[in-house]
MARZAGU-722444 format. One record per residue (C-alpha): y, z, x; residue in three letters. Coordinates in pm, whole numbers, plus 50000, padded with zeros to 5 digits. Each point is the difference from the previous one (the first is absolute). Layout:
// MARZAGU-722444
      y      z      x  residu
      Y      Z      X     Ala
...
***
This chain:
// MARZAGU-722444
      y      z      x  residu
  64997  38829  72123     Met
  50285  49855  50157     Thr
  50388  50130  49978     Glu
  50270  49810  49976     Leu
  50289  50080  50311     Leu
  50204  49671  49990     Val
  50054  49699  49758     Asp
  50233  49730  49964     Gly
  49896  49880  50362     Leu
  49950  49595  50058     Gly
  49646  49966  50167     Phe
  49978  50294  50264     Gly
  49796  49906  50312     Glu
  49921  50143  50319     Ser
  49978  50370  49946     Pro
  50020  50249  50262     Arg
  50022  50374  50035     Trp
  50261  50073  50257     His
  50233  50297  50073     Gly
  49918  50196  49680     Gly
  50038  49701  49748     Arg
  49840  49693  49900     Leu
  50174  49669  50114     Trp
  49942  49653  49871     Phe
  50123  49671  49975     Ala
  50126  49932  49591     Asn
  49946  49615  49998     Trp
  50231  49795  49816     Gly
  50323  50253  50085     Thr
  49987  49943  50390     Gly
  50000  50418  49990     Glu
  49795  50258  50214     Val
  49979  50281  49835     Leu
  49876  50387  50090     Ala
  49919  50210  49684     Val
  49965  50367  50058     Asp
  49728  50211  49763     Ser
  50233  50051  49726     Asp
  50063  49625  49977     Gly
  50335  49980  50132     Lys
  50019  49674  50182     Ser
  50249  49901  50303     Glu
  50103  49637  50124     Leu
  49888  50020  50363     Met
  50046  49621  50087     Ala
  50058  49634  49819     Ser
  49912  49645  50039     Val
  50051  49717  49850     Pro
  49901  50039  49598     Ala
  49802  49659  50012     Glu
  49789  50110  50342     Thr
  49660  49986  49840     Ile
  49807  50162  50158     Pro
  50112  50304  50234     Phe
  49820  50262  50164     Ser
  50072  50310  50192     Ile
  49887  50227  50266     Asp
  50090  50226  50289     Trp
  49965  49962  50421     Leu
  49887  50349  50104     Pro
  50376  50042  50107     Asp
  50129  50014  49654     Gly
  50165  49666  49957     Arg
  49942  49827  49687     Leu
  49853  49651  50022     Leu
  50031  49750  49693     Val
  49792  49663  49986     Val
  50184  49756  49768     Ala
  49913  49667  49968     Gly
  49921  49879  50333     Ser
  50237  50239  50181     Lys
  49954  50338  50135     Leu
  50269  50224  49976     Leu
  50106  50345  50154     Arg
  50258  50245  49849     Gln
  50247  50115  50237     Glu
  50162  50356  50003     Pro
  50277  49902  49789     Asp
  49751  49858  49724     Gly
  50040  49667  50051     Ser
  49677  49752  50034     Leu
  49991  49772  50271     Val
  49779  49736  50098     Pro
  49719  50101  50279     His
  49744  49696  49979     Ala
  49950  49681  49857     Asp
  49649  49949  49869     Leu
  50052  49647  49879     Ser
  49798  49852  50266     Gly
  49685  50159  49824     Ile
  50043  49989  49634     Ala
  50296  49968  49754     Thr
  49950  50285  49758     Val
  49901  50337  50143     Phe
  49824  50277  49754     Asn
  49937  50313  50156     Glu
  50078  50186  50273     Leu
  49851  50309  50211     Val
  50084  50171  50314     Val
  49708  50178  50186     Asp
  50035  50319  50171     Gly
  50100  49825  50361     Arg
  50239  49833  49817     Gly
  49832  49685  49987     Asn
  50127  49783  49683     Val
  49784  49792  49777     Tyr
  50096  49745  49737     Val
  49820  49775  49771     Asn
  50140  49698  49853     Gly
  49915  49621  49904     Ala
  50123  49641  49966     Asp
  50073  49845  49685     Leu
  49779  49661  49894     Asp
  50147  49692  49823     Glu
  49930  50164  49635     Thr
  50183  50317  50087     Gly
  49691  50215  50062     Gly
  49875  50189  50339     Phe
  49806  49842  50257     Arg
  49778  50239  50155     Pro
  50214  50273  50191     Gly
  50038  50169  50321     Val
  50062  50370  50186     Ile
  50250  49986  50283     Ala
  50068  50244  50257     Leu
  50292  50174  50171     Leu
  49905  50193  50278     Thr
  50184  50323  50100     Ala
  50064  50032  50366     Asp
  49862  50389  49993     Gly
  50361  50111  50161     Gln
  50222  50251  49805     Pro
  50219  49823  49734     Gly
  49659  49778  49930     His
  50192  49688  50111     Gln
  49805  49709  49810     Leu
  49901  49637  50124     Ser
  50274  49747  49867     Ala
  49736  49748  49892     Glu
  49717  50051  49787     Ala
  49613  49892  50070     Gln
  49761  49883  49750     Gln
  49716  50260  50026     Val
  49756  49885  49681     Ala
  50001  49676  49734     Gly
  49845  49904  49754     Glu
  50089  50306  49772     Ile
  49947  49944  49624     Ala
  50352  50104  49888     Phe
  50048  50315  50226     Gly
  50165  50286  49810     Asn
  49989  50354  50121     Gly
  49905  50115  50331     Met
  49909  50332  50136     Ala
  49876  50149  50359     Val
  49779  50258  50012     Thr
  50139  50354  50193     Ala
  49819  49950  50307     Asp
  50181  49643  50040     Gly
  49629  49843  50024     Ser
  50010  49763  49688     Thr
  50206  49778  49776     Leu
  49947  49993  49641     Ile
  50142  49703  49807     Val
  49970  49883  49611     Ala
  49894  49661  49931     Glu
  50143  50004  49659     Ser
  49858  49616  49924     Phe
  49677  50107  50180     Gly
  49935  50307  49794     Cys
  49896  50191  50314     Arg
  50135  50245  50249     Leu
  49973  49867  50386     Thr
  49982  50211  50293     Ala
  50081  49895  50380     Phe
  49960  50227  50283     Asp
  50325  50069  50215     Ile
  49986  49898  50373     Ala
  50168  50208  50263     Glu
  50290  49707  50002     Asp
  50021  50014  49596     Gly
  49818  49667  49973     Ser
  49750  50006  49729     Leu
  49605  49937  50035     Ala
  49678  50079  49796     Asn
  50111  49832  49678     Arg
  49760  50145  49701     Arg
  50014  50078  49660     Val
  50104  50389  49940     Trp
  49901  49978  49639     Ala
  49913  49694  49754     Asp
  50198  50111  49665     Leu
  49812  49736  49807     Gly
  50130  49715  49776     Glu
  50321  50045  49826     Gly
  50119  50269  50228     Gln
  50331  49956  50145     His
  50117  50243  50271     Pro
  50361  50049  50031     Asp
  50174  50306  50208     Gly
  49782  50211  50154     Ile
  49957  50341  50166     Cys
  49771  50196  50204     Leu
  49873  50407  49926     Asp
  49838  50234  50245     Ala
  49636  49972  49822     Glu
  50055  49610  50160     Gly
  50026  49844  49657     Ala
  50228  49741  49903     Val
  50236  50010  49688     Trp
  50096  49625  49878     Tyr
  50251  49913  49738     Ala
  49910  49674  49766     Asp
  50258  49835  49777     Val
  49762  49790  49758     Pro
  49761  50304  49955     Asn
  50282  50210  49907     Lys
  49828  50310  50242     Gln
  49970  50154  50386     Cys
  49664  50051  50097     Val
  49894  50276  50266     Arg
  49723  49815  50168     Val
  49753  50078  50304     Ala
  49912  49778  50298     Glu
  49715  49772  49826     Gly
  50157  50020  49653     Gly
  49898  50271  49811     Glu
  50276  50073  49761     Val
  50076  50358  50035     Leu
  50298  50043  49702     Gln
  50206  49756  49843     Thr
  50349  50070  49832     Val
  50039  49781  49699     Asp
  50353  49898  49911     Leu
  50229  49804  49712     Asp
  50123  49746  50270     Arg
  49912  49858  50346     Gly
  49975  50215  50269     Ala
  50188  49873  50333     Phe
  49936  50229  50261     Ala
  49915  50349  50046     Cys
  50036  50272  50249     Met
  49913  50374  50059     Leu
  50255  50267  50065     Gly
  50171  50299  49912     Gly
  49981  50336  50140     Pro
  49675  49995  50050     Asp
  49915  49642  50021     Gly
  49769  50027  49690     Thr
  50274  49833  49745     Thr
  49915  49637  49931     Leu
  50297  49835  49948     Phe
  49967  49653  49800     Ile
  50235  49678  49948     Leu
  49928  49831  49710     Ala
  50183  49761  49766     Ala
  49938  49716  49737     Glu
  49867  49640  50171     Trp
  50157  49694  49823     Arg
  49960  49794  50315     Gly
  50195  49879  50321     Phe
  50255  49828  49792     Glu
  50115  50325  49858     Asn
  50049  50221  50278     Met
  50337  49961  50020     Leu
  50065  50076  49627     Ser
  50210  50290  49886     Asp
  49748  50122  49842     Glu
  49877  50354  50163     Arg
  49681  50100  49929     Thr
  49906  50158  50285     Gly
  49860  50379  50017     His
  49993  50252  50271     Leu
  49676  50196  49915     Leu
  49770  50323  50130     Thr
  49699  50128  49974     Thr
  49794  50243  50166     Ala
  49765  49914  50283     Ala
  49677  50092  50122     Pro
  50062  49982  50369     Ala
  50326  50012  50219     Pro
  50173  49677  50164     His
  49882  49890  50363     Ser
  50085  49703  50208     Gly
  50302  49764  49994     His
  50221  49975  49793     Pro
***
């Protein structure tokens, strides 16, 4: 059973529970919004409306980061977004962003092929220096390749593992995180089966992953190895999900009607922010 918290959105993505509210990127409008438990929303940042995709997360010192296209942006105290790093040397379009507990930034992206489709993607890393303020390296380095359209990413609470949703691979893939932030020991965390297309993901305190699925119009909770623990069915595509709320057991779902990439900038606003109760609280990053 889900409840509608906000409607009239474009395509909500990259939900993050932060400072007692749910923040997310509203694709097609260029808005970063924060929504409280009553559904009241506040505009927190603006990017050009035609910039799709874009994703958000925070450094440990509280600075907001936005990955937009092939640029990593940083929000200044006056609210403006300024360039931080150019990622174009690694890939053309970056889709998701997650910051681990040490301040290392992981982004995934891909290049377009001659038909307009996506080539196998990459994961890139910008390392933090470990000092107060967590200054990031200005240049990203590729730490994984051959990602089958990378979508949501999450880092376990102990900082040891990064999990990425491979939408075209119908799986969740895990990597060990080394001391220097690099990734190793690639493995299938969960084979979801043919026809399952994980999008945004989040982790819970029982070690399960929630993933959103656009074509199947659902959010699914799955254990390592692939056992399905719970399914939330929807009337439109689920783009992303995040656990939050006062005790971390509210599942926030961003859903919208999907009519193809060519209609993502239309004026139709079918996006919903929904909530439902979850059996275990949030864990890890984001």
